[in-house]
All heavy atoms as a GROMACS GRO file, in nm:
protein
  606
    1MET      N    1  -0.027  -0.591   1.335
    1MET     CA    2   0.057  -0.480   1.289
    1MET      C    3  -0.025  -0.402   1.177
    1MET      O    4  -0.065  -0.463   1.082
    1MET     CB    5   0.185  -0.523   1.230
    1MET     CG    6   0.272  -0.416   1.188
    1MET     SD    7   0.435  -0.465   1.129
    1MET     CE    8   0.497  -0.573   1.249
    2LYS      N    9  -0.052  -0.277   1.190
    2LYS     CA   10  -0.131  -0.202   1.104
    2LYS      C   11  -0.043  -0.139   0.998
    2LYS      O   12   0.083  -0.149   1.006
    2LYS     CB   13  -0.211  -0.095   1.175
    2LYS     CG   14  -0.306  -0.154   1.275
    2LYS     CD   15  -0.426  -0.074   1.291
    2LYS     CE   16  -0.521  -0.132   1.400
    2LYS     NZ   17  -0.628  -0.200   1.353
    3THR      N   18  -0.104  -0.067   0.906
    3THR     CA   19  -0.032  -0.016   0.789
    3THR      C   20   0.084   0.074   0.824
    3THR      O   21   0.201   0.053   0.781
    3THR     CB   22  -0.126   0.059   0.697
    3THR    OG1   23  -0.230  -0.021   0.658
    3THR    CG2   24  -0.060   0.117   0.577
    4MET      N   25   0.065   0.167   0.911
    4MET     CA   26   0.174   0.262   0.950
    4MET      C   27   0.285   0.187   1.026
    4MET      O   28   0.405   0.228   1.008
    4MET     CB   29   0.121   0.381   1.032
    4MET     CG   30   0.050   0.484   0.948
    4MET     SD   31   0.140   0.542   0.796
    4MET     CE   32   0.283   0.625   0.871
    5GLN      N   33   0.257   0.089   1.101
    5GLN     CA   34   0.358   0.017   1.170
    5GLN      C   35   0.440  -0.063   1.083
    5GLN      O   36   0.573  -0.065   1.087
    5GLN     CB   37   0.295  -0.076   1.276
    5GLN     CG   38   0.223  -0.008   1.394
    5GLN     CD   39   0.137  -0.098   1.474
    5GLN    OE1   40   0.072  -0.191   1.420
    5GLN    NE2   41   0.150  -0.085   1.613
    6ALA      N   42   0.382  -0.125   0.982
    6ALA     CA   43   0.451  -0.199   0.880
    6ALA      C   44   0.546  -0.109   0.798
    6ALA      O   45   0.664  -0.136   0.774
    6ALA     CB   46   0.363  -0.273   0.786
    7LEU      N   47   0.489   0.013   0.755
    7LEU     CA   48   0.566   0.112   0.690
    7LEU      C   49   0.685   0.157   0.770
    7LEU      O   50   0.801   0.177   0.713
    7LEU     CB   51   0.480   0.228   0.643
    7LEU     CG   52   0.403   0.211   0.522
    7LEU    CD1   53   0.307   0.321   0.500
    7LEU    CD2   54   0.489   0.196   0.395
    8HIS      N   55   0.665   0.179   0.893
    8HIS     CA   56   0.774   0.222   0.985
    8HIS      C   57   0.890   0.118   0.977
    8HIS      O   58   1.008   0.159   0.967
    8HIS     CB   59   0.720   0.245   1.127
    8HIS     CG   60   0.835   0.284   1.222
    8HIS    ND1   61   0.890   0.410   1.212
    8HIS    CD2   62   0.901   0.221   1.320
    8HIS    CE1   63   0.987   0.420   1.306
    8HIS    NE2   64   0.989   0.302   1.366
    9LEU      N   65   0.856  -0.006   0.987
    9LEU     CA   66   0.962  -0.117   0.991
    9LEU      C   67   1.039  -0.116   0.852
    9LEU      O   68   1.162  -0.115   0.856
    9LEU     CB   69   0.894  -0.248   1.013
    9LEU     CG   70   0.855  -0.275   1.155
    9LEU    CD1   71   0.784  -0.413   1.156
    9LEU    CD2   72   0.972  -0.276   1.254
   10VAL      N   73   0.968  -0.106   0.746
   10VAL     CA   74   1.034  -0.108   0.614
   10VAL      C   75   1.114   0.021   0.589
   10VAL      O   76   1.226   0.016   0.554
   10VAL     CB   77   0.922  -0.128   0.503
   10VAL    CG1   78   0.987  -0.113   0.364
   10VAL    CG2   79   0.861  -0.259   0.512
   11VAL      N   80   1.050   0.139   0.610
   11VAL     CA   81   1.115   0.261   0.582
   11VAL      C   82   1.232   0.290   0.672
   11VAL      O   83   1.337   0.336   0.632
   11VAL     CB   84   1.009   0.373   0.580
   11VAL    CG1   85   1.078   0.512   0.566
   11VAL    CG2   86   0.910   0.353   0.467
   12HIS      N   87   1.216   0.264   0.794
   12HIS     CA   88   1.322   0.298   0.894
   12HIS      C   89   1.453   0.223   0.870
   12HIS      O   90   1.556   0.283   0.884
   12HIS     CB   91   1.266   0.261   1.038
   12HIS     CG   92   1.361   0.294   1.142
   12HIS    ND1   93   1.394   0.426   1.186
   12HIS    CD2   94   1.441   0.215   1.222
   12HIS    CE1   95   1.482   0.422   1.278
   12HIS    NE2   96   1.515   0.298   1.307
   13SER      N   97   1.442   0.101   0.819
   13SER     CA   98   1.561   0.024   0.789
   13SER      C   99   1.627   0.059   0.654
   13SER      O  100   1.741   0.032   0.632
   13SER     CB  101   1.531  -0.125   0.799
   13SER     OG  102   1.444  -0.154   0.696
   14LEU      N  103   1.546   0.123   0.562
   14LEU     CA  104   1.606   0.146   0.430
   14LEU      C  105   1.637   0.287   0.394
   14LEU      O  106   1.733   0.313   0.319
   14LEU     CB  107   1.505   0.095   0.326
   14LEU     CG  108   1.481  -0.059   0.337
   14LEU    CD1  109   1.362  -0.103   0.238
   14LEU    CD2  110   1.603  -0.138   0.310
   15VAL      N  111   1.554   0.386   0.442
   15VAL     CA  112   1.571   0.524   0.401
   15VAL      C  113   1.556   0.614   0.523
   15VAL      O  114   1.514   0.571   0.636
   15VAL     CB  115   1.466   0.566   0.298
   15VAL    CG1  116   1.490   0.496   0.172
   15VAL    CG2  117   1.323   0.547   0.347
   16GLU      N  118   1.601   0.744   0.500
   16GLU     CA  119   1.599   0.833   0.615
   16GLU      C  120   1.460   0.918   0.624
   16GLU      O  121   1.445   0.988   0.721
   16GLU     CB  122   1.713   0.940   0.603
   16GLU     CG  123   1.837   0.868   0.617
   16GLU     CD  124   1.967   0.963   0.597
   16GLU    OE1  125   1.944   1.081   0.592
   16GLU    OE2  126   2.072   0.919   0.580
   17ASN      N  127   1.383   0.897   0.525
   17ASN     CA  128   1.249   0.963   0.520
   17ASN      C  129   1.156   0.911   0.631
   17ASN      O  130   1.173   0.801   0.682
   17ASN     CB  131   1.181   0.951   0.392
   17ASN     CG  132   1.251   1.023   0.282
   17ASN    OD1  133   1.375   1.034   0.287
   17ASN    ND2  134   1.178   1.069   0.185
   18SER      N  135   1.053   0.987   0.660
   18SER     CA  136   0.951   0.947   0.765
   18SER      C  137   0.859   0.843   0.700
   18SER      O  138   0.825   0.854   0.581
   18SER     CB  139   0.874   1.070   0.810
   18SER     OG  140   0.762   1.031   0.878
   19PRO      N  141   0.818   0.743   0.780
   19PRO     CA  142   0.716   0.647   0.722
   19PRO      C  143   0.595   0.715   0.669
   19PRO      O  144   0.522   0.666   0.577
   19PRO     CB  145   0.689   0.562   0.844
   19PRO     CG  146   0.804   0.572   0.931
   19PRO     CD  147   0.854   0.715   0.912
   20SER      N  148   0.556   0.835   0.728
   20SER     CA  149   0.430   0.898   0.677
   20SER      C  150   0.448   0.954   0.538
   20SER      O  151   0.354   0.992   0.475
   20SER     CB  152   0.391   1.010   0.770
   20SER     OG  153   0.495   1.109   0.782
   21ASP      N  154   0.574   0.953   0.480
   21ASP     CA  155   0.595   0.995   0.353
   21ASP      C  156   0.562   0.888   0.249
   21ASP      O  157   0.572   0.911   0.129
   21ASP     CB  158   0.745   1.037   0.331
   21ASP     CG  159   0.778   1.159   0.405
   21ASP    OD1  160   0.685   1.240   0.445
   21ASP    OD2  161   0.899   1.189   0.428
   22PHE      N  162   0.520   0.774   0.292
   22PHE     CA  163   0.503   0.650   0.210
   22PHE      C  164   0.371   0.593   0.242
   22PHE      O  165   0.306   0.623   0.338
   22PHE     CB  166   0.616   0.547   0.230
   22PHE     CG  167   0.748   0.602   0.199
   22PHE    CD1  168   0.835   0.655   0.291
   22PHE    CD2  169   0.798   0.590   0.067
   22PHE    CE1  170   0.955   0.699   0.263
   22PHE    CE2  171   0.921   0.637   0.034
   22PHE     CZ  172   0.999   0.695   0.125
   23ALA      N  173   0.324   0.511   0.147
   23ALA     CA  174   0.193   0.437   0.160
   23ALA      C  175   0.204   0.301   0.092
   23ALA      O  176   0.279   0.286  -0.004
   23ALA     CB  177   0.078   0.516   0.091
   24LEU      N  178   0.129   0.210   0.149
   24LEU     CA  179   0.126   0.079   0.088
   24LEU      C  180   0.002   0.075  -0.012
   24LEU      O  181  -0.102   0.127   0.017
   24LEU     CB  182   0.100  -0.032   0.190
   24LEU     CG  183   0.215  -0.058   0.284
   24LEU    CD1  184   0.174  -0.156   0.391
   24LEU    CD2  185   0.339  -0.114   0.210
   25CYS      N  186   0.024   0.016  -0.125
   25CYS     CA  187  -0.086   0.003  -0.224
   25CYS      C  188  -0.089  -0.139  -0.282
   25CYS      O  189   0.014  -0.205  -0.290
   25CYS     CB  190  -0.060   0.097  -0.339
   25CYS     SG  191  -0.069   0.272  -0.290
   26VAL      N  192  -0.202  -0.176  -0.332
   26VAL     CA  193  -0.223  -0.308  -0.392
   26VAL      C  194  -0.247  -0.280  -0.544
   26VAL      O  195  -0.329  -0.198  -0.579
   26VAL     CB  196  -0.347  -0.377  -0.340
   26VAL    CG1  197  -0.376  -0.504  -0.421
   26VAL    CG2  198  -0.328  -0.418  -0.200
   27ARG      N  199  -0.168  -0.352  -0.624
   27ARG     CA  200  -0.193  -0.346  -0.776
   27ARG      C  201  -0.245  -0.474  -0.815
   27ARG      O  202  -0.188  -0.582  -0.805
   27ARG     CB  203  -0.066  -0.317  -0.852
   27ARG     CG  204  -0.092  -0.305  -1.001
   27ARG     CD  205   0.039  -0.271  -1.076
   27ARG     NE  206   0.010  -0.248  -1.214
   27ARG     CZ  207   0.009  -0.351  -1.300
   27ARG    NH1  208   0.028  -0.470  -1.265
   27ARG    NH2  209  -0.013  -0.316  -1.431
   28ARG      N  210  -0.372  -0.480  -0.861
   28ARG     CA  211  -0.443  -0.597  -0.905
   28ARG      C  212  -0.404  -0.636  -1.049
   28ARG      O  213  -0.354  -0.546  -1.128
   28ARG     CB  214  -0.590  -0.585  -0.894
   28ARG     CG  215  -0.627  -0.561  -0.749
   28ARG     CD  216  -0.784  -0.557  -0.727
   28ARG     NE  217  -0.809  -0.520  -0.592
   28ARG     CZ  218  -0.830  -0.610  -0.494
   28ARG    NH1  219  -0.813  -0.736  -0.520
   28ARG    NH2  220  -0.867  -0.574  -0.377
   29ASP      N  221  -0.435  -0.754  -1.087
   29ASP     CA  222  -0.403  -0.805  -1.226
   29ASP      C  223  -0.477  -0.723  -1.333
   29ASP      O  224  -0.437  -0.720  -1.450
   29ASP     CB  225  -0.424  -0.951  -1.243
   29ASP     CG  226  -0.574  -0.996  -1.213
   29ASP    OD1  227  -0.653  -0.907  -1.158
   29ASP    OD2  228  -0.608  -1.105  -1.239
   30THR      N  229  -0.581  -0.648  -1.290
   30THR     CA  230  -0.659  -0.568  -1.386
   30THR      C  231  -0.593  -0.433  -1.405
   30THR      O  232  -0.641  -0.359  -1.492
   30THR     CB  233  -0.801  -0.547  -1.326
   30THR    OG1  234  -0.788  -0.481  -1.201
   30THR    CG2  235  -0.882  -0.671  -1.309
   31GLY      N  236  -0.496  -0.405  -1.336
   31GLY     CA  237  -0.415  -0.275  -1.340
   31GLY      C  238  -0.463  -0.170  -1.241
   31GLY      O  239  -0.406  -0.072  -1.231
   32VAL      N  240  -0.565  -0.205  -1.165
   32VAL     CA  241  -0.622  -0.111  -1.064
   32VAL      C  242  -0.528  -0.110  -0.944
   32VAL      O  243  -0.485  -0.215  -0.894
   32VAL     CB  244  -0.762  -0.153  -1.024
   32VAL    CG1  245  -0.812  -0.070  -0.910
   32VAL    CG2  246  -0.855  -0.155  -1.138
   33MET      N  247  -0.496   0.014  -0.904
   33MET     CA  248  -0.410   0.034  -0.784
   33MET      C  249  -0.500   0.088  -0.673
   33MET      O  250  -0.584   0.185  -0.700
   33MET     CB  251  -0.302   0.140  -0.814
   33MET     CG  252  -0.198   0.091  -0.904
   33MET     SD  253  -0.072  -0.012  -0.836
   33MET     CE  254   0.026   0.110  -0.740
   34GLU      N  255  -0.491   0.032  -0.553
   34GLU     CA  256  -0.572   0.076  -0.442
   34GLU      C  257  -0.477   0.103  -0.324
   34GLU      O  258  -0.407   0.016  -0.283
   34GLU     CB  259  -0.669  -0.030  -0.402
   34GLU     CG  260  -0.765  -0.070  -0.511
   34GLU     CD  261  -0.850  -0.195  -0.467
   34GLU    OE1  262  -0.855  -0.227  -0.352
   34GLU    OE2  263  -0.908  -0.258  -0.555
   35PRO      N  264  -0.483   0.217  -0.260
   35PRO     CA  265  -0.407   0.243  -0.145
   35PRO      C  266  -0.464   0.172  -0.021
   35PRO      O  267  -0.582   0.149  -0.016
   35PRO     CB  268  -0.409   0.400  -0.128
   35PRO     CG  269  -0.529   0.432  -0.195
   35PRO     CD  270  -0.553   0.337  -0.307
   36PHE      N  271  -0.380   0.133   0.070
   36PHE     CA  272  -0.421   0.071   0.197
   36PHE      C  273  -0.482   0.182   0.278
   36PHE      O  274  -0.440   0.302   0.272
   36PHE     CB  275  -0.305   0.021   0.271
   36PHE     CG  276  -0.256  -0.121   0.234
   36PHE    CD1  277  -0.240  -0.156   0.096
   36PHE    CD2  278  -0.228  -0.216   0.326
   36PHE    CE1  279  -0.201  -0.283   0.061
   36PHE    CE2  280  -0.191  -0.337   0.295
   36PHE     CZ  281  -0.171  -0.374   0.163
   37ARG      N  282  -0.576   0.148   0.360
   37ARG     CA  283  -0.636   0.242   0.458
   37ARG      C  284  -0.550   0.238   0.578
   37ARG      O  285  -0.480   0.143   0.598
   37ARG     CB  286  -0.781   0.206   0.483
   37ARG     CG  287  -0.870   0.213   0.362
   37ARG     CD  288  -1.015   0.174   0.410
   37ARG     NE  289  -1.008   0.048   0.471
   37ARG     CZ  290  -1.067  -0.066   0.428
   37ARG    NH1  291  -1.131  -0.059   0.317
   37ARG    NH2  292  -1.059  -0.174   0.500
   38GLU      N  293  -0.556   0.334   0.663
   38GLU     CA  294  -0.482   0.344   0.786
   38GLU      C  295  -0.501   0.224   0.873
   38GLU      O  296  -0.414   0.172   0.940
   38GLU     CB  297  -0.518   0.478   0.861
   38GLU     CG  298  -0.426   0.509   0.976
   38GLU     CD  299  -0.291   0.560   0.942
   38GLU    OE1  300  -0.279   0.622   0.839
   38GLU    OE2  301  -0.202   0.538   1.030
   39GLU      N  302  -0.630   0.177   0.885
   39GLU     CA  303  -0.661   0.068   0.970
   39GLU      C  304  -0.637  -0.070   0.910
   39GLU      O  305  -0.650  -0.166   0.979
   39GLU     CB  306  -0.807   0.084   1.012
   39GLU     CG  307  -0.911   0.071   0.902
   39GLU     CD  308  -0.944   0.194   0.831
   39GLU    OE1  309  -0.882   0.297   0.860
   39GLU    OE2  310  -1.029   0.191   0.745
   40ASP      N  311  -0.595  -0.076   0.782
   40ASP     CA  312  -0.568  -0.212   0.727
   40ASP      C  313  -0.452  -0.284   0.793
   40ASP      O  314  -0.354  -0.213   0.837
   40ASP     CB  315  -0.536  -0.197   0.573
   40ASP     CG  316  -0.661  -0.170   0.492
   40ASP    OD1  317  -0.772  -0.210   0.536
   40ASP    OD2  318  -0.645  -0.116   0.377
   41VAL      N  319  -0.450  -0.413   0.798
   41VAL     CA  320  -0.342  -0.491   0.846
   41VAL      C  321  -0.284  -0.564   0.725
   41VAL      O  322  -0.345  -0.647   0.662
   41VAL     CB  323  -0.394  -0.597   0.949
   41VAL    CG1  324  -0.286  -0.689   0.995
   41VAL    CG2  325  -0.465  -0.525   1.063
   42PRO      N  326  -0.163  -0.519   0.684
   42PRO     CA  327  -0.104  -0.574   0.559
   42PRO      C  328  -0.107  -0.729   0.549
   42PRO      O  329  -0.136  -0.780   0.439
   42PRO     CB  330   0.038  -0.517   0.570
   42PRO     CG  331   0.030  -0.388   0.645
   42PRO     CD  332  -0.072  -0.421   0.746
   43LEU      N  333  -0.081  -0.799   0.652
   43LEU     CA  334  -0.075  -0.942   0.647
   43LEU      C  335  -0.212  -0.991   0.607
   43LEU      O  336  -0.230  -1.083   0.526
   43LEU     CB  337  -0.026  -1.002   0.772
   43LEU     CG  338  -0.028  -1.156   0.777
   43LEU    CD1  339   0.060  -1.211   0.669
   43LEU    CD2  340   0.023  -1.202   0.919
   44MET      N  341  -0.315  -0.940   0.671
   44MET     CA  342  -0.457  -0.979   0.642
   44MET      C  343  -0.498  -0.945   0.499
   44MET      O  344  -0.567  -1.026   0.436
   44MET     CB  345  -0.554  -0.917   0.744
   44MET     CG  346  -0.527  -0.963   0.886
   44MET     SD  347  -0.530  -1.144   0.904
   44MET     CE  348  -0.700  -1.174   0.874
   45VAL      N  349  -0.456  -0.835   0.450
   45VAL     CA  350  -0.478  -0.795   0.310
   45VAL      C  351  -0.416  -0.896   0.214
   45VAL      O  352  -0.483  -0.942   0.124
   45VAL     CB  353  -0.433  -0.652   0.282
   45VAL    CG1  354  -0.443  -0.624   0.130
   45VAL    CG2  355  -0.514  -0.550   0.361
   46ARG      N  356  -0.287  -0.931   0.240
   46ARG     CA  357  -0.223  -1.031   0.159
   46ARG      C  358  -0.290  -1.164   0.160
   46ARG      O  359  -0.313  -1.233   0.062
   46ARG     CB  360  -0.073  -1.046   0.205
   46ARG     CG  361   0.003  -1.146   0.130
   46ARG     CD  362   0.050  -1.086  -0.007
   46ARG     NE  363  -0.041  -1.150  -0.113
   46ARG     CZ  364  -0.038  -1.108  -0.241
   46ARG    NH1  365   0.056  -1.022  -0.284
   46ARG    NH2  366  -0.113  -1.164  -0.327
   47LEU      N  367  -0.336  -1.206   0.281
   47LEU     CA  368  -0.412  -1.336   0.289
   47LEU      C  369  -0.540  -1.334   0.217
   47LEU      O  370  -0.569  -1.431   0.151
   47LEU     CB  371  -0.436  -1.370   0.444
   47LEU     CG  372  -0.309  -1.402   0.515
   47LEU    CD1  373  -0.350  -1.414   0.666
   47LEU    CD2  374  -0.251  -1.534   0.465
   48ARG      N  375  -0.614  -1.220   0.218
   48ARG     CA  376  -0.740  -1.208   0.142
   48ARG      C  377  -0.715  -1.210  -0.006
   48ARG      O  378  -0.792  -1.262  -0.085
   48ARG     CB  379  -0.816  -1.084   0.178
   48ARG     CG  380  -0.884  -1.090   0.308
   48ARG     CD  381  -0.985  -0.975   0.332
   48ARG     NE  382  -0.923  -0.844   0.321
   48ARG     CZ  383  -0.887  -0.773   0.422
   48ARG    NH1  384  -0.895  -0.818   0.542
   48ARG    NH2  385  -0.827  -0.661   0.402
   49LEU      N  386  -0.601  -1.151  -0.054
   49LEU     CA  387  -0.571  -1.144  -0.194
   49LEU      C  388  -0.530  -1.283  -0.245
   49LEU      O  389  -0.531  -1.310  -0.366
   49LEU     CB  390  -0.456  -1.043  -0.216
   49LEU     CG  391  -0.490  -0.894  -0.195
   49LEU    CD1  392  -0.374  -0.806  -0.194
   49LEU    CD2  393  -0.591  -0.852  -0.298
   50GLY      N  394  -0.470  -1.364  -0.158
   50GLY     CA  395  -0.418  -1.494  -0.201
   50GLY      C  396  -0.275  -1.489  -0.222
   50GLY      O  397  -0.212  -1.389  -0.224
   51PRO      N  398  -0.208  -1.609  -0.241
   51PRO     CA  399  -0.058  -1.613  -0.254
   51PRO      C  400  -0.008  -1.576  -0.380
   51PRO      O  401   0.115  -1.545  -0.391
   51PRO     CB  402  -0.031  -1.757  -0.216
   51PRO     CG  403  -0.153  -1.826  -0.265
   51PRO     CD  404  -0.271  -1.738  -0.233
   52SER      N  405  -0.088  -1.572  -0.490
   52SER     CA  406  -0.029  -1.550  -0.626
   52SER      C  407   0.000  -1.405  -0.650
   52SER      O  408  -0.090  -1.318  -0.640
   52SER     CB  409  -0.126  -1.601  -0.731
   52SER     OG  410  -0.081  -1.572  -0.850
   53GLU      N  411   0.123  -1.372  -0.683
   53GLU     CA  412   0.154  -1.234  -0.722
   53GLU      C  413   0.106  -1.203  -0.862
   53GLU      O  414   0.118  -1.092  -0.913
   53GLU     CB  415   0.305  -1.216  -0.707
   53GLU     CG  416   0.358  -1.204  -0.574
   53GLU     CD  417   0.495  -1.154  -0.552
   53GLU    OE1  418   0.557  -1.125  -0.661
   53GLU    OE2  419   0.531  -1.137  -0.442
   54ASP      N  420   0.064  -1.309  -0.936
   54ASP     CA  421   0.000  -1.280  -1.069
   54ASP      C  422  -0.142  -1.210  -1.053
   54ASP      O  423  -0.185  -1.143  -1.144
   54ASP     CB  424  -0.016  -1.404  -1.144
   54ASP     CG  425   0.115  -1.475  -1.185
   54ASP    OD1  426   0.214  -1.402  -1.199
   54ASP    OD2  427   0.118  -1.593  -1.197
   55ILE      N  428  -0.201  -1.228  -0.941
   55ILE     CA  429  -0.331  -1.169  -0.912
   55ILE      C  430  -0.324  -1.031  -0.851
   55ILE      O  431  -0.397  -0.943  -0.891
   55ILE     CB  432  -0.415  -1.258  -0.826
   55ILE    CG1  433  -0.445  -1.390  -0.896
   55ILE    CG2  434  -0.547  -1.195  -0.782
   55ILE    CD1  435  -0.509  -1.499  -0.812
   56ALA      N  436  -0.231  -1.017  -0.757
   56ALA     CA  437  -0.215  -0.883  -0.686
   56ALA      C  438  -0.075  -0.875  -0.626
   56ALA      O  439  -0.028  -0.980  -0.579
   56ALA     CB  440  -0.324  -0.866  -0.579
   57LYS      N  441  -0.019  -0.752  -0.634
   57LYS     CA  442   0.108  -0.726  -0.576
   57LYS      C  443   0.097  -0.606  -0.475
   57LYS      O  444   0.008  -0.518  -0.501
   57LYS     CB  445   0.211  -0.692  -0.674
   57LYS     CG  446   0.250  -0.811  -0.758
   57LYS     CD  447   0.364  -0.780  -0.852
   57LYS     CE  448   0.402  -0.897  -0.941
   57LYS     NZ  449   0.517  -0.875  -1.025
   58ILE      N  450   0.173  -0.607  -0.368
   58ILE     CA  451   0.168  -0.489  -0.276
   58ILE      C  452   0.298  -0.414  -0.299
   58ILE      O  453   0.412  -0.467  -0.311
   58ILE     CB  454   0.166  -0.546  -0.134
   58ILE    CG1  455   0.035  -0.619  -0.107
   58ILE    CG2  456   0.180  -0.427  -0.036
   58ILE    CD1  457   0.017  -0.685   0.028
   59PHE      N  458   0.280  -0.284  -0.315
   59PHE     CA  459   0.389  -0.187  -0.339
   59PHE      C  460   0.392  -0.082  -0.230
   59PHE      O  461   0.296  -0.048  -0.171
   59PHE     CB  462   0.372  -0.119  -0.476
   59PHE     CG  463   0.387  -0.208  -0.590
   59PHE    CD1  464   0.272  -0.267  -0.653
   59PHE    CD2  465   0.516  -0.234  -0.650
   59PHE    CE1  466   0.289  -0.350  -0.760
   59PHE    CE2  467   0.529  -0.316  -0.754
   59PHE     CZ  468   0.417  -0.373  -0.812
   60VAL      N  469   0.517  -0.024  -0.213
   60VAL     CA  470   0.538   0.091  -0.129
   60VAL      C  471   0.549   0.211  -0.227
   60VAL      O  472   0.639   0.205  -0.317
   60VAL     CB  473   0.660   0.083  -0.042
   60VAL    CG1  474   0.682   0.210   0.037
   60VAL    CG2  475   0.652  -0.039   0.048
   61LEU      N  476   0.459   0.313  -0.212
   61LEU     CA  477   0.466   0.433  -0.297
   61LEU      C  478   0.494   0.548  -0.209
   61LEU      O  479   0.468   0.552  -0.086
   61LEU     CB  480   0.339   0.446  -0.377
   61LEU     CG  481   0.292   0.345  -0.472
   61LEU    CD1  482   0.163   0.379  -0.534
   61LEU    CD2  483   0.394   0.333  -0.583
   62GLU      N  484   0.531   0.662  -0.269
   62GLU     CA  485   0.523   0.782  -0.198
   62GLU      C  486   0.383   0.826  -0.163
   62GLU      O  487   0.294   0.796  -0.242
   62GLU     CB  488   0.591   0.901  -0.282
   62GLU     CG  489   0.746   0.876  -0.291
   62GLU     CD  490   0.813   0.991  -0.362
   62GLU    OE1  491   0.746   1.106  -0.367
   62GLU    OE2  492   0.917   0.974  -0.406
   63ALA      N  493   0.364   0.888  -0.057
   63ALA     CA  494   0.223   0.915  -0.004
   63ALA      C  495   0.155   1.010  -0.104
   63ALA      O  496   0.033   0.998  -0.131
   63ALA     CB  497   0.232   0.984   0.130
   64SER      N  498   0.229   1.097  -0.170
   64SER     CA  499   0.164   1.185  -0.270
   64SER      C  500   0.101   1.108  -0.382
   64SER      O  501  -0.002   1.139  -0.430
   64SER     CB  502   0.258   1.294  -0.318
   64SER     OG  503   0.376   1.233  -0.374
   65GLU      N  504   0.174   1.000  -0.428
   65GLU     CA  505   0.123   0.926  -0.538
   65GLU      C  506  -0.003   0.842  -0.492
   65GLU      O  507  -0.095   0.828  -0.573
   65GLU     CB  508   0.227   0.824  -0.581
   65GLU     CG  509   0.350   0.889  -0.652
   65GLU     CD  510   0.452   0.786  -0.693
   65GLU    OE1  511   0.419   0.681  -0.737
   65GLU    OE2  512   0.574   0.814  -0.678
   66ALA      N  513  -0.002   0.794  -0.365
   66ALA     CA  514  -0.119   0.720  -0.313
   66ALA      C  515  -0.236   0.811  -0.306
   66ALA      O  516  -0.345   0.770  -0.328
   66ALA     CB  517  -0.085   0.660  -0.180
   67ARG      N  518  -0.214   0.944  -0.266
   67ARG     CA  519  -0.322   1.038  -0.263
   67ARG      C  520  -0.383   1.052  -0.399
   67ARG      O  521  -0.508   1.073  -0.414
   67ARG     CB  522  -0.280   1.168  -0.198
   67ARG     CG  523  -0.268   1.159  -0.056
   67ARG     CD  524  -0.246   1.295   0.010
   67ARG     NE  525  -0.160   1.279   0.120
   67ARG     CZ  526  -0.029   1.303   0.121
   67ARG    NH1  527   0.033   1.355   0.014
   67ARG    NH2  528   0.050   1.275   0.227
   68LEU      N  529  -0.299   1.058  -0.509
   68LEU     CA  530  -0.344   1.072  -0.639
   68LEU      C  531  -0.438   0.952  -0.683
   68LEU      O  532  -0.535   0.966  -0.743
   68LEU     CB  533  -0.235   1.081  -0.737
   68LEU     CG  534  -0.159   1.209  -0.741
   68LEU    CD1  535  -0.048   1.210  -0.835
   68LEU    CD2  536  -0.251   1.334  -0.782
   69LEU      N  537  -0.408   0.832  -0.629
   69LEU     CA  538  -0.487   0.714  -0.655
   69LEU      C  539  -0.630   0.731  -0.599
   69LEU      O  540  -0.724   0.699  -0.658
   69LEU     CB  541  -0.421   0.596  -0.600
   69LEU     CG  542  -0.287   0.548  -0.671
   69LEU    CD1  543  -0.224   0.424  -0.588
   69LEU    CD2  544  -0.311   0.509  -0.816
   70GLU      N  545  -0.626   0.788  -0.473
   70GLU     CA  546  -0.758   0.808  -0.409
   70GLU      C  547  -0.842   0.908  -0.482
   70GLU      O  548  -0.962   0.890  -0.498
   70GLU     CB  549  -0.734   0.855  -0.265
   70GLU     CG  550  -0.676   0.752  -0.176
   70GLU     CD  551  -0.636   0.802  -0.034
   70GLU    OE1  552  -0.640   0.932  -0.015
   70GLU    OE2  553  -0.600   0.723   0.047
   71VAL      N  554  -0.784   1.014  -0.534
   71VAL     CA  555  -0.851   1.117  -0.608
   71VAL      C  556  -0.910   1.053  -0.742
   71VAL      O  557  -1.030   1.068  -0.773
   71VAL     CB  558  -0.770   1.242  -0.638
   71VAL    CG1  559  -0.840   1.332  -0.734
   71VAL    CG2  560  -0.740   1.307  -0.509
   72THR      N  561  -0.829   0.983  -0.803
   72THR     CA  562  -0.865   0.916  -0.931
   72THR      C  563  -0.980   0.819  -0.907
   72THR      O  564  -1.074   0.818  -0.987
   72THR     CB  565  -0.745   0.838  -1.003
   72THR    OG1  566  -0.639   0.930  -1.006
   72THR    CG2  567  -0.779   0.780  -1.128
   73GLU      N  568  -0.974   0.745  -0.795
   73GLU     CA  569  -1.086   0.650  -0.768
   73GLU      C  570  -1.212   0.725  -0.749
   73GLU      O  571  -1.319   0.681  -0.786
   73GLU     CB  572  -1.040   0.575  -0.643
   73GLU     CG  573  -1.123   0.450  -0.620
   73GLU     CD  574  -1.068   0.372  -0.505
   73GLU    OE1  575  -0.968   0.297  -0.522
   73GLU    OE2  576  -1.123   0.389  -0.389
   74GLU      N  577  -1.209   0.838  -0.680
   74GLU     CA  578  -1.327   0.922  -0.662
   74GLU      C  579  -1.386   0.975  -0.790
   74GLU      O  580  -1.512   0.982  -0.804
   74GLU     CB  581  -1.297   1.033  -0.564
   74GLU     CG  582  -1.274   0.992  -0.420
   74GLU     CD  583  -1.222   1.111  -0.331
   74GLU    OE1  584  -1.232   1.219  -0.380
   74GLU    OE2  585  -1.185   1.077  -0.219
   75VAL      N  586  -1.305   1.004  -0.885
   75VAL     CA  587  -1.353   1.056  -1.014
   75VAL      C  588  -1.423   0.956  -1.089
   75VAL      O  589  -1.522   0.980  -1.158
   75VAL     CB  590  -1.235   1.120  -1.088
   75VAL    CG1  591  -1.274   1.152  -1.239
   75VAL    CG2  592  -1.173   1.236  -1.018
   76TRP      N  593  -1.377   0.834  -1.084
   76TRP     CA  594  -1.442   0.726  -1.164
   76TRP      C  595  -1.572   0.707  -1.114
   76TRP      O  596  -1.672   0.675  -1.159
   76TRP     CB  597  -1.365   0.587  -1.145
   76TRP     CG  598  -1.232   0.597  -1.219
   76TRP    CD1  599  -1.117   0.632  -1.176
   76TRP    CD2  600  -1.209   0.550  -1.355
   76TRP    NE1  601  -1.020   0.621  -1.273
   76TRP    CE2  602  -1.077   0.573  -1.388
   76TRP    CE3  603  -1.291   0.502  -1.453
   76TRP    CZ2  604  -1.022   0.544  -1.507
   76TRP    CZ3  605  -1.232   0.468  -1.576
   76TRP    CH2  606  -1.101   0.496  -1.601
   0.00000   0.00000   0.00000
């Protein structure tokens, strides 16, 4: 299951907005937020990060916020 499929399942059951209005992001223990890419598989990302939520957490953000993360990353 890829990123948009996972978002569709979560968003469809909770809100009336389109899944494309949202994005999955990882927040690492360093404070860095990284948006998932379209081709990412959320389960595989979680497995690579490890089981501890102290190291990294996965969040659902509005897509506009995730785009800001991408722009900020390019500026750094």
